[in-house]
C-alpha positions as CSV (number, residue, x, y, z in Angstrom):
1,M,0.8,33.0,-39.0
2,T,-1.3,30.7,-37.0
3,T,-5.0,30.7,-38.1
4,P,-7.9,30.8,-35.5
5,N,-9.1,27.4,-36.5
6,R,-5.6,26.0,-35.8
7,V,-5.5,27.7,-32.5
8,T,-8.9,26.2,-31.6
9,R,-7.8,22.7,-32.7
10,D,-4.5,23.0,-30.7
11,T,-6.4,24.1,-27.6
12,S,-9.0,21.4,-27.9
13,E,-6.4,18.7,-28.4
14,R,-4.3,19.9,-25.5
15,R,-7.3,19.9,-23.2
16,R,-8.2,16.4,-24.4
17,Q,-4.7,15.2,-23.5
18,I,-4.7,16.9,-20.1
19,T,-8.1,15.3,-19.4
20,T,-6.7,11.9,-20.2
21,M,-3.8,12.6,-17.9
22,I,-6.0,13.7,-15.1
23,K,-8.2,10.6,-15.4
24,S,-5.2,8.2,-15.5
25,R,-3.0,9.9,-12.9
26,G,-5.6,11.4,-10.6
27,S,-3.8,14.9,-10.7
28,V,-1.6,17.2,-12.7
29,Q,0.6,20.1,-12.0
30,V,0.7,23.4,-13.9
31,A,4.5,23.8,-14.4
32,P,5.2,20.3,-16.0
33,L,2.1,20.7,-18.2
34,S,3.5,24.1,-19.4
35,D,6.9,22.5,-20.3
36,M,5.2,19.5,-22.0
37,F,3.0,21.5,-24.3
38,G,5.3,24.5,-24.8
39,V,2.7,27.0,-23.6
40,S,2.7,29.5,-20.7
41,M,1.6,28.6,-17.2
42,Q,-1.3,31.1,-17.6
43,T,-2.5,29.2,-20.7
44,I,-2.4,25.9,-18.6
45,R,-4.4,27.5,-15.8
46,K,-7.1,28.6,-18.3
47,D,-7.2,24.9,-19.6
48,L,-7.6,23.7,-16.0
49,H,-10.3,26.4,-15.3
50,Y,-12.1,25.1,-18.4
51,L,-12.0,21.6,-17.2
52,E,-13.1,22.6,-13.7
53,M,-16.1,24.3,-15.3
54,H,-17.0,21.2,-17.2
55,G,-16.8,19.0,-14.0
56,I,-13.6,17.1,-15.1
57,A,-11.2,18.5,-12.5
58,A,-11.0,20.5,-9.3
59,R,-8.4,23.1,-8.9
60,A,-5.7,22.5,-6.3
61,Y,-2.5,23.9,-5.2
62,G,-0.2,24.2,-8.2
63,G,-2.5,22.1,-10.4
64,A,-5.7,20.1,-10.5
65,I,-7.2,16.9,-9.2
66,A,-9.7,14.5,-10.9
67,A,-13.1,15.7,-9.7
68,E,-14.3,12.2,-8.7
69,V,-11.6,11.7,-6.1
70,V,-12.0,15.1,-4.4
71,N,-13.9,15.3,-1.1
72,I,-15.4,18.8,-1.6
73,S,-17.9,19.1,1.3
74,E,-16.6,20.0,4.7
75,A,-18.5,18.7,7.7
76,P,-19.6,21.4,10.3
77,I,-17.7,21.5,13.6
78,E,-20.7,20.1,15.4
79,A,-20.5,17.0,13.3
80,K,-16.8,16.7,13.7
81,Q,-17.1,16.9,17.5
82,I,-19.2,13.7,17.7
83,S,-17.3,11.7,15.0
84,H,-14.7,9.1,15.9
85,T,-14.5,10.5,19.5
86,G,-12.9,7.5,21.0
87,E,-10.1,7.4,18.4
88,K,-9.5,11.1,18.7
89,E,-9.2,10.8,22.5
90,R,-6.6,8.1,22.3
91,I,-4.7,10.0,19.6
92,G,-4.9,13.1,21.7
93,R,-3.5,11.3,24.8
94,M,-0.6,9.7,22.8
95,A,0.2,13.1,21.2
96,A,0.3,14.9,24.5
97,A,2.7,12.3,25.9
98,L,5.2,13.4,23.2
99,V,5.4,16.8,24.6
100,E,8.4,17.3,26.9
101,P,9.5,19.9,29.5
102,G,10.8,22.9,27.8
103,D,9.0,22.3,24.5
104,S,7.3,24.9,22.4
105,I,4.6,23.4,20.3
106,M,1.9,24.4,17.8
107,L,-1.6,22.9,17.8
108,D,-3.4,23.1,14.5
109,S,-7.2,23.7,14.5
110,G,-9.6,20.9,14.8
111,T,-11.3,18.4,17.1
112,T,-8.2,16.2,17.5
113,A,-6.1,19.2,18.5
114,L,-8.7,19.8,21.1
115,Q,-8.1,16.3,22.6
116,I,-4.3,17.0,22.6
117,A,-5.0,20.2,24.5
118,R,-7.0,18.3,27.0
119,F,-4.2,15.9,27.9
120,L,-1.3,18.2,27.8
121,P,0.6,18.4,31.1
122,D,0.2,21.6,33.0
123,E,3.8,22.8,33.3
124,E,5.2,26.3,33.3
125,D,8.1,25.6,30.9
126,I,5.8,24.4,28.0
127,T,4.6,26.9,25.4
128,I,1.6,26.3,23.2
129,V,0.8,28.3,20.0
130,T,-2.6,27.8,18.4
131,N,-5.1,29.5,16.1
132,D,-8.1,27.5,17.3
133,F,-10.7,29.1,19.6
134,G,-11.8,25.7,21.2
135,V,-8.2,24.7,21.8
136,L,-7.7,28.1,23.6
137,G,-10.6,27.4,25.8
138,A,-9.3,23.9,26.8
139,L,-5.8,25.4,27.5
140,S,-7.1,28.2,29.6
141,Q,-8.2,25.6,32.1
142,K,-4.6,24.9,32.8
143,R,-2.9,27.4,35.2
144,H,0.8,26.9,34.2
145,L,1.1,26.6,30.5
146,K,2.3,29.6,28.5
147,I,-0.3,30.1,25.8
148,V,0.2,32.1,22.5
149,M,-2.9,32.8,20.4
150,L,-2.5,33.6,16.7
151,G,-4.8,36.4,15.7
152,G,-6.6,37.1,12.5
153,E,-10.2,36.7,11.2
154,L,-12.4,34.1,12.9
155,R,-13.9,31.5,10.5
156,R,-17.0,30.4,12.3
157,K,-17.4,27.1,10.4
158,N,-14.5,25.7,12.4
159,M,-14.0,28.4,15.1
160,A,-10.4,29.1,14.1
161,F,-8.4,32.2,13.0
162,Y,-7.0,32.8,9.5
163,G,-5.7,35.5,7.2
164,A,-2.7,37.7,6.7
165,Q,-2.5,38.7,10.3
166,T,-2.3,35.0,11.3
167,L,0.4,34.3,8.7
168,A,2.4,37.4,9.7
169,S,2.4,36.4,13.4
170,L,4.3,33.2,12.5
171,E,7.2,35.0,10.7
172,D,9.5,35.1,13.7
173,L,8.4,31.9,15.5
174,R,10.5,28.8,15.7
175,L,8.8,25.8,17.5
176,D,9.9,22.4,18.6
177,K,6.7,20.4,17.4
178,L,3.8,21.0,15.2
179,F,0.7,18.7,15.7
180,L,-1.0,18.9,12.3
181,G,-4.6,17.9,11.7
182,V,-5.7,16.2,8.7
183,D,-8.9,16.4,6.5
184,G,-7.4,14.2,3.7
185,F,-4.3,11.8,3.8
186,D,-3.4,10.2,0.5
187,I,0.0,8.7,-0.3
188,E,0.2,10.2,-3.7
189,R,-1.6,13.5,-3.2
190,G,-0.4,14.2,0.2
191,I,-2.1,16.0,3.2
192,T,-5.0,18.1,2.1
193,T,-7.8,20.3,3.5
194,H,-11.0,22.0,2.4
195,F,-10.1,25.6,3.1
196,E,-7.4,27.3,1.1
197,P,-6.4,29.9,3.8
198,E,-6.0,26.9,6.2
199,A,-3.7,25.2,3.7
200,Q,-1.6,28.4,3.5
201,L,-1.4,28.7,7.2
202,N,-0.5,25.0,7.7
203,R,2.4,25.3,5.3
204,K,3.6,28.2,7.3
205,M,3.3,26.2,10.4
206,V,5.3,23.4,8.9
207,Q,8.1,25.9,8.0
208,A,8.2,27.1,11.6
209,A,8.4,23.7,13.3
210,R,11.5,21.5,13.7
211,R,9.3,18.3,13.9
212,V,6.0,17.8,12.1
213,I,3.6,15.3,13.7
214,A,0.4,14.5,11.7
215,V,-2.6,13.5,13.9
216,T,-5.6,11.8,12.4
217,D,-8.1,9.0,12.8
218,S,-8.2,6.3,10.3
219,S,-11.3,7.6,8.5
220,K,-9.1,10.3,6.7
221,F,-6.9,7.9,4.8
222,G,-7.4,7.7,1.1
223,K,-9.4,11.0,1.1
224,V,-8.4,13.9,-1.0
225,C,-9.6,17.5,-0.3
226,L,-9.3,20.4,-2.6
227,H,-6.3,22.2,-1.2
228,R,-2.9,20.6,-0.7
229,I,-0.8,21.3,2.5
230,I,2.3,19.2,2.1
231,D,3.5,15.9,0.7
232,I,3.6,12.8,3.0
233,S,7.4,12.9,2.8
234,E,7.4,16.2,4.8
235,I,6.0,14.7,8.0
236,D,8.2,13.2,10.7
237,D,5.6,11.3,12.7
238,L,2.1,10.0,12.2
239,I,-0.2,9.3,15.1
240,T,-3.4,7.4,14.2
241,D,-5.7,4.6,15.5
242,S,-5.3,0.9,15.0
243,D,-7.8,0.8,12.1
244,A,-5.4,2.5,9.8
245,P,-4.9,0.6,6.5
246,D,-2.3,-2.0,5.9
247,Y,-0.2,0.3,3.7
248,I,0.1,2.7,6.6
249,Q,1.0,0.1,9.3
250,H,3.5,-2.0,7.4
251,P,7.1,-0.8,7.6
252,E,7.8,-2.2,4.1
253,N,5.7,0.6,2.6
254,G,8.6,2.9,2.0
255,L,7.3,5.8,4.0
256,N,9.8,7.6,6.2
257,F,7.6,8.8,9.1
258,R,7.6,7.3,12.5
259,L,4.2,5.6,13.1
260,H,2.4,5.7,16.5
261,L,-0.8,3.7,16.8
262,A,-3.3,4.8,19.6
């Protein structure tokens, strides 16, 4: 029979080892830790919650990230609208040029998506799906595009819709292209965002699209937000500006996406 003192020592040692792994690797996942220590995933989740409460880690999809590398604060939409406007405009114009007659596309929420909407050709055989209120406003100025708005609960911080209704409305959709906005873009930790329902919706969008095109200005590279959307390997294209770091621009980096510099 295991004594309480032994259980306490085992728990403390396990958490010490997990802390060391988080600090050395930057992140950990629940399932591998469960196998490594021979305990349940629920026990590992309790460990990660304990480390989060002590400022060591921040919980993320399927695991945890070192607290010092996580960009927790989300800028209000008013700040985003005046940040890197020239880069976003060039990215939006280049992204819109990838839309072909007959395409059905999805525009994620965000100020870069708004620029894409501005430059889309106004043609009757193009269908646009979005959950972003601002994008809807820009698209409504075009007379011929077919527009599909995803419903749900309005999140006023970024003026976009989320929730179970939004997810359900994607179930039967199959689209040609998704233009996916980015809050954080890190080679190891993937594409991340601040808002968990947005991460859930974005993953659903990825599943519904035949081609995933990430759109971001260069300020997002190297940043990690709390909630993971997808790995970098899951995108087909990346549209960014010419200030992107060398490891993004050089073809010998081993990344599989097609790079477009605006």
